[in-house]
Kinemage of the C-alpha trace (Angstrom):
@kinemage 1
@onewidth
@group {chain A} dominant
@subgroup {mainchain}
@vectorlist {calphas} color= white
{ca unk a 1} P 33.181 85.259 -60.473
{ca unk a 2} L 32.582 86.652 -63.952
{ca unk a 3} L 29.349 88.588 -64.370
{ca unk a 4} L 27.268 90.011 -67.195
{ca unk a 5} L 24.298 91.857 -65.700
{ca unk a 6} L 21.431 92.837 -67.982
{ca unk a 7} L 21.092 96.518 -68.807
{ca unk a 8} L 18.116 97.162 -66.516
{ca unk a 9} L 20.241 96.248 -63.472
{ca unk a 10} L 23.763 97.064 -64.667
{ca unk a 11} L 23.206 100.831 -64.699
{ca unk a 12} L 21.598 101.117 -61.259
{ca unk a 13} L 23.409 101.702 -57.944
{ca unk a 14} L 21.916 98.502 -56.482
{ca unk a 15} L 22.867 96.468 -59.554
{ca unk a 16} L 26.430 97.774 -59.468
{ca unk a 17} L 26.719 96.981 -55.762
{ca unk a 18} L 25.359 93.484 -56.341
{ca unk a 19} L 27.827 92.921 -59.177
{ca unk a 20} L 30.801 93.902 -57.014
{ca unk a 21} L 29.647 91.467 -54.328
{ca unk a 22} L 29.159 88.659 -56.857
{ca unk a 23} L 32.664 89.165 -58.234
{ca unk a 24} L 34.164 88.646 -54.768
{ca unk a 25} L 32.865 85.060 -54.587
{ca unk a 26} L 35.423 82.356 -55.483
{ca unk a 27} L 32.988 79.387 -55.247
{ca unk a 28} L 35.030 77.747 -52.465
{ca unk a 29} L 31.986 76.411 -50.605
{ca unk a 30} L 33.309 77.056 -47.088
{ca unk a 31} L 29.993 78.825 -46.439
{ca unk a 32} L 27.968 75.627 -46.833
{ca unk a 33} L 29.552 74.186 -43.693
{ca unk a 34} L 28.010 76.902 -41.507
{ca unk a 35} L 24.691 77.477 -43.292
{ca unk a 36} L 21.762 76.252 -41.154
{ca unk a 37} L 19.437 75.474 -44.070
{ca unk a 38} L 22.126 73.666 -46.065
{ca unk a 39} L 22.956 71.570 -43.021
{ca unk a 40} L 19.291 70.567 -42.741
{ca unk a 41} L 18.429 70.071 -46.424
{ca unk a 42} L 21.801 69.199 -48.018
{ca unk a 43} L 20.680 70.985 -51.184
{ca unk a 44} L 23.176 73.257 -52.975
{ca unk a 45} L 20.343 75.675 -53.766
{ca unk a 46} L 19.656 76.026 -50.037
{ca unk a 47} L 23.201 77.085 -49.236
{ca unk a 48} L 24.918 80.443 -49.819
{ca unk a 49} L 26.972 79.328 -52.820
{ca unk a 50} L 23.935 77.942 -54.616
{ca unk a 51} L 21.813 80.949 -53.767
{ca unk a 52} L 24.553 83.245 -55.078
{ca unk a 53} L 24.339 81.417 -58.413
{ca unk a 54} L 20.542 81.782 -58.406
{ca unk a 55} L 20.837 85.511 -57.764
{ca unk a 56} L 23.513 85.814 -60.462
{ca unk a 57} L 21.215 84.078 -62.964
{ca unk a 58} L 18.404 86.480 -62.130
{ca unk a 59} L 20.604 89.574 -62.430
{ca unk a 60} L 21.946 88.316 -65.761
{ca unk a 61} L 18.445 88.043 -67.185
{ca unk a 62} L 17.862 84.297 -67.037
{ca unk a 63} L 14.380 83.043 -66.270
{ca unk a 64} L 13.485 82.844 -62.589
{ca unk a 65} L 10.589 80.853 -61.215
{ca unk a 66} L 8.748 80.364 -57.960
{ca unk a 67} L 11.206 77.543 -57.260
{ca unk a 68} L 14.074 80.033 -57.472
{ca unk a 69} L 12.346 82.334 -55.023
{ca unk a 70} L 11.511 79.424 -52.707
{ca unk a 71} L 15.230 78.807 -52.161
{ca unk a 72} L 15.885 82.506 -51.551
{ca unk a 73} L 12.907 82.787 -49.201
{ca unk a 74} L 14.239 79.835 -47.241
{ca unk a 75} L 17.421 81.790 -46.470
{ca unk a 76} L 17.407 83.090 -42.884
{ca unk a 77} L 19.786 85.949 -43.720
{ca unk a 78} L 21.617 84.877 -40.565
{ca unk a 79} L 24.901 85.840 -42.284
{ca unk a 80} L 26.812 82.962 -40.746
{ca unk a 81} L 28.275 82.532 -44.226
{ca unk a 82} L 29.819 86.009 -43.985
{ca unk a 83} L 31.717 85.034 -40.841
{ca unk a 84} L 33.025 81.925 -42.602
{ca unk a 85} L 33.775 83.423 -46.036
{ca unk a 86} L 37.532 83.920 -46.664
{ca unk a 87} L 36.786 86.370 -49.508
{ca unk a 88} L 34.596 88.777 -47.541
{ca unk a 89} L 31.475 88.290 -49.676
{ca unk a 90} L 28.718 90.560 -48.314
{ca unk a 91} L 26.022 87.955 -48.749
{ca unk a 92} L 23.391 89.673 -46.585
{ca unk a 93} L 23.530 92.818 -48.698
{ca unk a 94} L 23.406 90.780 -51.930
{ca unk a 95} L 20.300 88.877 -50.886
{ca unk a 96} L 18.524 92.072 -49.773
{ca unk a 97} L 19.212 93.678 -53.155
{ca unk a 98} L 18.232 90.596 -55.172
{ca unk a 99} L 15.039 89.961 -53.240
{ca unk a 100} L 13.999 93.578 -53.640
{ca unk a 101} L 14.562 93.516 -57.408
{ca unk a 102} L 12.948 90.103 -57.811
{ca unk a 103} L 9.853 91.297 -55.945
{ca unk a 104} L 9.229 93.732 -58.819
{ca unk a 105} L 9.900 91.187 -61.571
{ca unk a 106} L 8.124 88.113 -60.210
{ca unk a 107} L 4.763 88.914 -58.555
{ca unk a 108} L 3.765 86.828 -55.549
{ca unk a 109} L 0.458 85.077 -54.991
{ca unk a 110} L -2.306 87.073 -53.321
{ca unk a 111} L -1.911 85.040 -50.110
{ca unk a 112} L 1.829 85.680 -49.922
{ca unk a 113} L 1.363 89.369 -50.668
{ca unk a 114} L -1.266 89.737 -47.968
{ca unk a 115} L 0.792 87.881 -45.338
{ca unk a 116} L 3.903 89.931 -45.980
{ca unk a 117} L 1.921 93.174 -46.152
{ca unk a 118} L 0.270 92.384 -42.799
{ca unk a 119} L 3.580 91.546 -41.114
{ca unk a 120} L 5.054 94.794 -42.417
{ca unk a 121} L 2.172 96.807 -40.959
{ca unk a 122} L 1.567 95.059 -37.633
{ca unk a 123} L 5.033 94.365 -36.204
{ca unk a 124} L 6.591 97.819 -36.793
{ca unk a 125} L 3.493 99.544 -35.378
{ca unk a 126} L 4.209 99.618 -31.646
{ca unk a 127} L 0.641 100.484 -30.598
{ca unk a 128} L -1.051 97.971 -32.889
{ca unk a 129} L 1.390 95.179 -32.041
{ca unk a 130} L 0.949 95.867 -28.322
{ca unk a 131} L -2.855 95.844 -28.568
{ca unk a 132} L -2.894 92.560 -30.496
{ca unk a 133} L -0.413 91.000 -28.077
{ca unk a 134} L -2.536 91.969 -25.066
{ca unk a 135} L -5.578 90.513 -26.819
{ca unk a 136} L -3.726 87.264 -27.436
{ca unk a 137} L -2.556 87.107 -23.823
{ca unk a 138} L -6.116 87.678 -22.585
{ca unk a 139} L -7.497 84.810 -24.687
{ca unk a 140} L -4.419 82.598 -24.268
{ca unk a 141} L -6.120 80.074 -21.931
{ca unk a 142} L -8.661 79.110 -24.611
{ca unk a 143} L -6.358 79.193 -27.645
{ca unk a 144} L -5.349 75.916 -29.380
{ca unk a 145} L -2.083 74.457 -28.081
{ca unk a 146} L 0.224 75.422 -30.963
{ca unk a 147} L -1.161 78.937 -31.161
{ca unk a 148} L -1.013 79.362 -27.382
{ca unk a 149} L 2.734 78.635 -27.343
{ca unk a 150} L 3.265 81.510 -29.784
{ca unk a 151} L 1.820 84.056 -27.330
{ca unk a 152} L 4.492 85.154 -24.823
{ca unk a 153} L 3.412 85.455 -21.188
{ca unk a 154} L 2.665 88.940 -19.924
{ca unk a 155} L 5.724 90.652 -18.460
{ca unk a 156} L 6.068 93.764 -16.318
{ca unk a 157} L 8.728 96.458 -16.438
{ca unk a 158} L 10.343 97.526 -13.206
{ca unk a 159} L 10.834 101.278 -12.664
{ca unk a 160} L 13.398 103.300 -14.548
{ca unk a 161} L 15.937 105.127 -12.354
{ca unk a 162} L 14.898 108.599 -11.257
{ca unk a 163} L 18.424 109.992 -11.103
{ca unk a 164} L 20.141 111.838 -13.947
{ca unk a 165} L 23.829 111.901 -14.792
{ca unk a 166} L 26.073 114.021 -17.000
{ca unk a 167} L 26.887 111.022 -19.181
{ca unk a 168} L 23.929 110.186 -21.424
{ca unk a 169} L 23.233 107.512 -24.021
{ca unk a 170} L 20.287 106.932 -26.326
{ca unk a 171} L 18.250 103.753 -26.523
{ca unk a 172} L 15.737 102.448 -29.050
{ca unk a 173} L 12.429 101.253 -27.633
{ca unk a 174} L 11.689 99.541 -30.926
{ca unk a 175} L 8.394 98.004 -31.983
{ca unk a 176} L 7.839 94.593 -30.345
{ca unk a 177} L 10.088 94.965 -27.301
{ca unk a 178} L 8.031 97.514 -25.287
{ca unk a 179} L 4.992 95.198 -25.292
{ca unk a 180} L 6.594 91.751 -25.296
{ca unk a 181} L 9.624 92.277 -23.014
{ca unk a 182} L 9.158 95.699 -21.391
{ca unk a 183} L 11.718 95.050 -18.669
{ca unk a 184} L 14.670 94.867 -21.087
{ca unk a 185} L 15.301 98.586 -21.508
{ca unk a 186} L 14.256 99.293 -17.911
{ca unk a 187} L 16.876 96.799 -16.679
{ca unk a 188} L 19.479 98.302 -19.018
{ca unk a 189} L 18.716 101.793 -17.720
{ca unk a 190} L 19.193 100.667 -14.104
{ca unk a 191} L 22.456 98.873 -14.895
{ca unk a 192} L 23.824 101.965 -16.625
{ca unk a 193} L 22.579 104.150 -13.753
{ca unk a 194} L 24.843 102.179 -11.388
{ca unk a 195} L 27.736 103.204 -13.617
{ca unk a 196} L 26.767 106.895 -13.577
{ca unk a 197} L 25.204 106.874 -17.048
{ca unk a 198} L 21.654 107.949 -17.938
{ca unk a 199} L 19.887 106.060 -20.720
{ca unk a 200} L 17.000 107.823 -22.473
{ca unk a 201} L 14.539 106.790 -25.178
{ca unk a 202} L 13.352 109.206 -27.854
{ca unk a 203} L 9.540 108.766 -27.850
{ca unk a 204} L 9.277 109.472 -31.593
{ca unk a 205} L 11.761 106.720 -32.504
{ca unk a 206} L 10.030 103.533 -33.589
{ca unk a 207} L 10.854 100.429 -35.603
{ca unk a 208} L 14.468 100.363 -36.802
{ca unk a 209} L 13.292 99.593 -40.334
{ca unk a 210} L 14.510 95.989 -40.447
{ca unk a 211} L 11.072 94.348 -40.729
{ca unk a 212} L 10.032 96.278 -43.824
{ca unk a 213} L 13.486 96.369 -45.395
{ca unk a 214} L 13.986 92.605 -45.134
{ca unk a 215} L 10.478 92.034 -46.533
{ca unk a 216} L 11.699 93.913 -49.637
{ca unk a 217} L 9.716 97.048 -48.775
{ca unk a 218} L 12.919 99.032 -49.087
{ca unk a 219} L 11.450 102.522 -49.365
{ca unk a 220} L 9.247 102.052 -46.301
{ca unk a 221} L 12.211 100.680 -44.375
{ca unk a 222} L 14.340 103.671 -45.350
{ca unk a 223} L 11.580 106.047 -44.281
{ca unk a 224} L 11.510 104.460 -40.821
{ca unk a 225} L 15.270 104.962 -40.627
{ca unk a 226} L 14.901 108.654 -41.449
{ca unk a 227} L 12.227 109.033 -38.770
{ca unk a 228} L 14.555 107.524 -36.152
{ca unk a 229} L 17.414 109.792 -37.193
{ca unk a 230} L 15.126 112.818 -36.801
{ca unk a 231} L 14.000 111.572 -33.374
{ca unk a 232} L 17.565 111.009 -32.141
{ca unk a 233} L 19.240 114.029 -33.655
{ca unk a 234} L 18.474 116.621 -30.916
{ca unk a 235} L 20.005 114.329 -28.274
{ca unk a 236} L 22.999 113.625 -30.518
{ca unk a 237} L 23.571 117.349 -30.956
{ca unk a 238} L 23.273 117.726 -27.172
{ca unk a 239} L 26.158 115.307 -26.679
{ca unk a 240} L 24.758 111.764 -26.324
{ca unk a 241} L 27.851 109.583 -26.403
{ca unk a 242} L 26.303 106.441 -27.915
{ca unk a 243} L 23.149 104.795 -29.189
{ca unk a 244} L 23.086 101.684 -27.035
{ca unk a 245} L 21.141 98.815 -28.562
{ca unk a 246} L 19.471 96.206 -26.365
{ca unk a 247} L 18.111 94.257 -29.356
{ca unk a 248} L 20.885 93.062 -31.649
{ca unk a 249} L 18.442 92.701 -34.540
{ca unk a 250} L 17.865 96.443 -34.387
{ca unk a 251} L 21.550 97.090 -33.793
{ca unk a 252} L 22.498 95.236 -36.970
{ca unk a 253} L 20.153 97.471 -38.959
{ca unk a 254} L 21.037 100.786 -37.273
{ca unk a 255} L 24.750 100.193 -37.835
{ca unk a 256} L 23.944 100.036 -41.578
{ca unk a 257} L 22.004 103.320 -41.726
{ca unk a 258} L 25.078 105.124 -43.047
{ca unk a 259} L 25.471 102.693 -45.933
{ca unk a 260} L 21.788 102.394 -46.809
{ca unk a 261} L 21.271 106.175 -46.843
{ca unk a 262} L 24.616 107.076 -48.414
{ca unk a 263} L 22.895 108.397 -51.558
{ca unk a 264} L 20.367 110.526 -49.669
{ca unk a 265} L 21.667 114.112 -49.826
{ca unk a 266} L 19.595 115.190 -46.806
{ca unk a 267} L 20.326 112.266 -44.474
{ca unk a 268} L 23.640 110.731 -45.547
{ca unk a 269} L 25.809 112.662 -43.060
{ca unk a 270} L 23.385 112.208 -40.176
{ca unk a 271} L 22.975 108.507 -41.002
{ca unk a 272} L 26.747 108.048 -40.996
{ca unk a 273} L 26.949 109.675 -37.549
{ca unk a 274} L 24.131 107.476 -36.212
{ca unk a 275} L 25.890 104.340 -37.444
{ca unk a 276} L 29.122 105.472 -35.798
{ca unk a 277} L 27.326 105.984 -32.470
{ca unk a 278} L 25.479 102.652 -32.649
{ca unk a 279} L 26.814 99.969 -30.297
{ca unk a 280} L 25.464 96.868 -28.639
{ca unk a 281} L 25.043 97.213 -24.898
{ca unk a 282} L 27.504 94.377 -24.328
{ca unk a 283} L 30.284 96.159 -26.215
{ca unk a 284} L 29.437 99.404 -24.426
{ca unk a 285} L 29.571 97.813 -20.977
{ca unk a 286} L 32.835 96.017 -21.697
{ca unk a 287} L 34.528 99.430 -21.910
{ca unk a 288} L 33.216 100.487 -18.466
{ca unk a 289} L 34.348 99.707 -14.919
{ca unk a 290} L 32.251 96.629 -14.128
{ca unk a 291} L 33.212 96.275 -10.464
{ca unk a 292} L 29.822 97.687 -9.451
{ca unk a 293} L 27.953 95.031 -11.411
{ca unk a 294} L 28.909 91.886 -9.535
{ca unk a 295} L 25.979 89.481 -9.305
{ca unk a 296} L 24.527 89.406 -5.778
{ca unk a 297} L 21.800 86.842 -6.378
{ca unk a 298} L 23.029 83.558 -7.865
{ca unk a 299} L 21.091 82.912 -11.101
{ca unk a 300} L 22.428 79.375 -11.351
{ca unk a 301} L 24.108 77.986 -14.433
{ca unk a 302} L 23.364 80.210 -17.435
{ca unk a 303} L 23.427 79.289 -21.135
{ca unk a 304} L 24.008 82.253 -23.422
{ca unk a 305} L 22.533 82.255 -26.926
{ca unk a 306} L 24.419 84.706 -29.132
{ca unk a 307} L 21.994 85.926 -31.816
{ca unk a 308} L 23.113 85.808 -35.441
{ca unk a 309} L 22.712 89.573 -35.646
{ca unk a 310} L 25.157 90.011 -32.773
{ca unk a 311} L 27.857 87.568 -33.865
{ca unk a 312} L 27.650 87.679 -37.665
{ca unk a 313} L 26.278 91.172 -38.432
{ca unk a 314} L 27.613 93.251 -35.518
{ca unk a 315} L 30.748 91.076 -35.171
{ca unk a 316} L 30.407 90.914 -31.379
{ca unk a 317} L 30.926 87.211 -30.794
{ca unk a 318} L 32.189 86.524 -27.269
{ca unk a 319} L 31.626 90.055 -25.946
{ca unk a 320} L 28.551 89.397 -23.804
{ca unk a 321} L 30.178 86.273 -22.408
{ca unk a 322} L 33.106 88.411 -21.218
{ca unk a 323} L 30.750 90.850 -19.482
{ca unk a 324} L 28.794 88.068 -17.786
{ca unk a 325} L 31.949 86.275 -16.676
{ca unk a 326} L 33.352 89.506 -15.177
{ca unk a 327} L 30.064 89.934 -13.308
{ca unk a 328} L 30.396 86.474 -11.780
{ca unk a 329} L 27.865 84.536 -13.877
{ca unk a 330} L 28.462 80.791 -14.198
{ca unk a 331} L 28.184 80.178 -17.946
{ca unk a 332} L 27.041 76.773 -19.135
{ca unk a 333} L 28.732 74.954 -21.991
{ca unk a 334} L 26.881 75.052 -25.330
{ca unk a 335} L 27.577 73.800 -28.865
{ca unk a 336} L 26.937 74.937 -32.444
{ca unk a 337} L 27.068 78.558 -31.330
{ca unk a 338} L 27.210 79.805 -34.917
{ca unk a 339} L 23.848 78.308 -35.926
{ca unk a 340} L 20.574 80.256 -35.998
{ca unk a 341} L 17.682 79.587 -33.618
{ca unk a 342} L 15.173 79.983 -36.467
{ca unk a 343} L 13.584 83.248 -35.363
{ca unk a 344} L 15.182 85.537 -37.975
{ca unk a 345} L 12.667 88.371 -37.905
{ca unk a 346} L 9.511 87.269 -39.734
{ca unk a 347} L 11.063 83.931 -40.774
{ca unk a 348} L 9.343 81.978 -37.996
{ca unk a 349} L 5.981 83.063 -39.439
{ca unk a 350} L 6.803 82.728 -43.138
{ca unk a 351} L 8.861 79.519 -42.892
{ca unk a 352} L 7.388 77.754 -39.836
{ca unk a 353} L 8.558 74.216 -40.597
{ca unk a 354} L 12.231 75.048 -41.028
{ca unk a 355} L 12.051 77.547 -38.176
{ca unk a 356} L 10.764 74.908 -35.764
{ca unk a 357} L 13.437 72.416 -36.759
{ca unk a 358} L 16.168 74.978 -36.201
{ca unk a 359} L 14.594 75.926 -32.869
{ca unk a 360} L 14.695 72.314 -31.668
{ca unk a 361} L 18.325 72.007 -32.773
{ca unk a 362} L 19.267 75.230 -30.990
{ca unk a 363} L 17.573 74.271 -27.723
{ca unk a 364} L 19.366 70.915 -27.783
{ca unk a 365} L 22.641 72.781 -28.295
{ca unk a 366} L 21.916 75.271 -25.500
{ca unk a 367} L 20.926 72.680 -22.900
{ca unk a 368} L 23.735 70.099 -23.198
{ca unk a 369} L 25.108 71.324 -19.856
{ca unk a 370} L 21.710 71.390 -18.093
{ca unk a 371} L 21.505 75.154 -17.511
{ca unk a 372} L 19.075 76.725 -15.053
{ca unk a 373} L 18.173 79.453 -17.537
{ca unk a 374} L 18.885 80.712 -21.062
{ca unk a 375} L 19.760 84.327 -21.813
{ca unk a 376} L 20.059 86.072 -25.147
{ca unk a 377} L 20.540 89.531 -26.633
{ca unk a 378} L 17.625 89.934 -29.042
{ca unk a 379} L 13.874 90.215 -28.569
{ca unk a 380} L 13.060 87.931 -31.519
{ca unk a 381} L 15.337 85.146 -30.296
{ca unk a 382} L 14.023 85.508 -26.753
{ca unk a 383} L 10.390 85.142 -27.784
{ca unk a 384} L 11.186 82.254 -30.145
{ca unk a 385} L 13.289 80.287 -27.656
{ca unk a 386} L 10.774 80.563 -24.834
{ca unk a 387} L 8.039 78.899 -26.941
{ca unk a 388} L 9.776 75.532 -26.474
{ca unk a 389} L 12.371 75.993 -23.735
{ca unk a 390} L 11.959 74.027 -20.512
{ca unk a 391} L 13.899 76.635 -18.507
{ca unk a 392} L 13.320 80.411 -18.196
{ca unk a 393} L 14.498 82.614 -21.081
{ca unk a 394} L 15.359 86.285 -20.624
{ca unk a 395} L 17.601 89.087 -21.848
{ca unk a 396} L 21.058 88.830 -20.326
{ca unk a 397} L 20.976 92.435 -19.081
{ca unk a 398} L 18.297 91.378 -16.583
{ca unk a 399} L 20.900 89.231 -14.809
{ca unk a 400} L 23.140 92.246 -14.240
{ca unk a 401} L 20.122 94.187 -12.985
{ca unk a 402} L 19.954 91.756 -10.069
């Protein structure tokens, strides 16, 4: 693709990166076949190829309108197009850059600004999110039906193992997970304990930075990344062998720390090391001796939902299924595995209509084989799926904890 970026973008690191990504696109359109929003709307502007043209127009100085931004906002950033693309176009990075630049050039309405500001302050704040969630759970019985389904039921964490081993890995508690699904990391810690590995959380580590970064608050997102690096660094220096992610949404962001902070003279080397240590718990377990993790209690037929962040961003498609199969889990058949469930971070709040349609499609695809439960690998997907699912939804690591 030929490009001619305007001067204000052409001489910036982000503009130059965007231009190199644009030039990789050959307009083939393979991406439209796996784009969830294009499949629903059949509009070129709501597919990756069309959105790439819209971003190119913006970067080349052509007029952009609210309609342009509407099509970009409707993108899930699921990155299914990246898995399909034969030219290796880094679409997710391109849309992050373009949205961030457009945010400065095309002001949003006061309502939009307030909503996005609130999401960027509430979700990454573990204490505030937890307090609001507990409040919602307390008043859940009297909430209107649609709002009540958005409030996840209260869950309890079982105890972390008391033993300590020579092998140690780091974990990220994150922002929403400790309050909404507190048993996820506890279950992971017990599973790893059976393998002679101690998993520890750094109390000072918080949100991975994805919420703010994907809302185009790039500097705030980068600051959260630096805070996590500082929190993890003592354990890394002490010999932690991996940063094991139990939320693939966070894993997708942490694996990019090295790239996003490559121009930071203070953090670039540490960020690169953190990204190298980052691994999804499924990939980590697949390298271990899994004989001790055979399922003792039959969970029935299990449908696995592979989050977009796990299969398209972390490139771990099929890994969790291998772990579950080795552990003796009976996996149900599913279809359209590449399509998003509609959670996509804050997407379910900002684009509720499309999100709900994608959720219905995904649940239909997950339940074709009448499973007894659905498991997934990301907190956002888990909370989103359980709002409409007719069977229990949980993190897959909880099965191995049995």
